[in-house]
C-alpha distance (Angstrom), angle and dihedral (degrees) to the residues before:
residue distance angle dihedral
M1 . . .
T2 3.79 . .
T3 3.76 125.3 .
D4 3.76 129.2 -159.5
T5 3.81 105.3 -121.8
A6 3.77 129.9 175.4
Q7 3.77 117.8 -107.9
A8 3.81 110.6 -96.9
P9 3.80 115.3 -109.4
A10 3.77 119.9 -106.4
A11 3.79 111.9 -77.9
G12 3.77 121.0 -99.4
P13 3.76 140.4 65.3
R14 3.79 123.9 -73.0
R15 3.79 133.0 -138.2
S16 3.78 127.0 -146.8
I17 3.82 112.1 -143.0
E18 3.80 119.2 -167.9
L19 3.81 114.6 -125.4
D20 3.78 124.2 -143.7
S21 3.80 114.8 -119.7
G22 3.81 94.0 -104.8
E23 3.80 93.6 54.4
A24 3.80 90.7 42.6
L25 3.82 92.0 54.4
R26 3.81 91.2 45.0
L27 3.81 89.9 54.8
L28 3.79 92.3 45.3
G29 3.80 88.7 52.9
S30 3.81 90.3 52.8
V31 3.82 92.5 67.8
S32 3.79 131.1 53.5
F33 3.80 100.8 -150.6
G34 3.80 132.1 72.6
R35 3.79 144.7 136.6
I36 3.79 126.0 -101.4
V37 3.79 118.0 -150.4
F38 3.81 121.2 -159.6
T39 3.77 138.3 145.2
R40 3.77 123.3 -93.6
Q41 3.80 118.5 -178.7
A42 3.83 87.9 -10.6
L43 3.83 92.4 -57.1
P44 3.80 129.1 106.3
T45 3.79 114.2 -101.7
V46 3.81 126.1 -168.4
R47 3.79 125.0 -161.3
P48 3.82 128.5 -179.5
V49 3.80 110.5 -130.1
N50 3.76 141.1 161.9
H51 3.77 118.7 -117.4
V52 3.75 146.8 -176.7
L53 3.80 124.7 -142.5
D54 3.81 109.4 -134.1
N55 3.82 120.4 -179.0
G56 3.80 90.4 -29.1
D57 3.82 94.4 -47.7
I58 3.79 124.2 110.3
V59 3.80 114.1 -131.8
I60 3.79 126.2 -166.9
R61 3.79 131.4 175.7
T62 3.76 123.5 -127.3
Y63 3.78 141.5 164.7
E64 3.79 139.1 -109.9
G65 3.78 111.1 -82.8
A66 3.82 95.4 22.9
A67 3.79 111.8 137.1
L68 3.81 92.9 -119.7
T69 3.81 92.6 46.8
T70 3.80 90.2 53.0
R71 3.82 94.2 45.2
A72 3.82 94.5 46.4
G73 3.80 90.8 45.5
Q74 3.80 92.7 51.1
A75 3.81 95.2 46.4
A76 3.77 111.1 100.5
G77 3.78 123.8 -152.8
Q78 3.77 112.9 -7.5
G79 3.82 98.1 19.3
V80 3.79 133.9 -126.9
V81 3.82 122.2 -43.7
V82 3.80 114.7 -114.4
A83 3.76 139.4 162.8
Y84 3.79 123.8 -139.4
E85 3.80 124.0 -161.5
A86 3.78 130.2 -171.7
D87 3.77 130.3 168.7
A88 3.76 147.0 168.5
I89 3.80 108.4 -150.9
D90 3.79 121.2 161.5
P91 3.82 107.7 -123.4
D92 3.81 92.7 -144.9
T93 3.81 103.1 42.8
H94 3.82 98.2 24.9
L95 3.80 88.7 -136.2
G96 3.79 122.7 134.3
W97 3.78 137.5 72.5
S98 3.80 143.2 -70.0
V99 3.82 128.5 -158.8
V100 3.81 129.1 -167.4
V101 3.80 122.9 -167.3
T102 3.80 122.9 -169.8
G103 3.76 120.5 -166.9
Y104 3.76 148.1 110.8
A105 3.80 122.7 -58.9
H106 3.80 121.8 -146.7
L107 3.77 131.9 179.6
V108 3.80 111.9 -111.5
T109 3.79 103.6 -120.3
D110 3.81 102.6 169.6
T111 3.82 106.0 101.4
D112 3.82 94.3 -145.4
E113 3.82 92.3 50.7
L114 3.79 91.2 45.7
A115 3.81 91.3 51.6
R116 3.81 90.4 49.4
Y117 3.82 92.1 51.4
Q118 3.79 90.9 46.7
A119 3.81 87.9 55.5
L120 3.84 93.5 45.7
L121 3.79 99.1 44.0
S122 3.80 122.5 48.3
P123 3.82 118.1 -161.3
W124 3.79 118.5 -115.7
V125 3.76 95.0 -143.0
H126 3.77 131.3 58.2
R127 3.79 94.8 -107.3
A128 3.79 135.8 108.0
M129 3.80 106.7 -94.5
D130 3.78 100.3 -172.1
Y131 3.81 97.3 156.9
A132 3.78 134.9 68.8
V133 3.79 128.5 -160.4
R134 3.80 122.3 -155.3
I135 3.80 120.3 -154.1
R136 3.79 115.2 -157.6
P137 3.81 107.2 -157.0
D138 3.80 116.6 -127.2
L139 3.80 96.6 165.4
V140 3.81 123.2 27.6
T141 3.80 120.1 -176.3
G142 3.76 132.2 166.6
V143 3.76 145.2 166.2
R144 3.77 133.9 -153.6
L145 3.80 115.4 -147.6
T146 3.80 109.7 -147.0
A147 3.78 136.5 168.7
D148 3.80 110.1 -90.0
D149 3.80 106.6 -120.1
G150 3.80 91.0 -167.8
S151 3.80 94.5 -112.2
G152 3.81 92.4 116.5
G153 3.82 91.3 -143.1
A154 3.79 123.2 130.2
């Protein structure tokens, strides 16, 4: 009997190196895909989305009736707390990086800004995505996963 198994990662230990917030945001801006985490009916919910980094803010597009659209639209004042994660980790070697941003999400209500984001960020799915949500980072953390060369230095 044969089984379909994943290729084993390259041999050798790994190190996790903390990234400063500037480097973490630069890396996040280098990819277009991430995962937004928010609460829905008091439970954590994760959705894969595409994004654009704009002046240090993360912007995603969404649609009317989406749970995040409703939550961000109902939140008064500072918005709704979310986390956003993006990464680039090689599936074979397990080397790469991961960034997590925590902050407040707000619906973009300015019509000019909304039009600009609609031009910058194309939806993945065949669905009207007439809303945009901006995440203002309050906490930015990240790690780079590298091969451990045995030096023990950070």
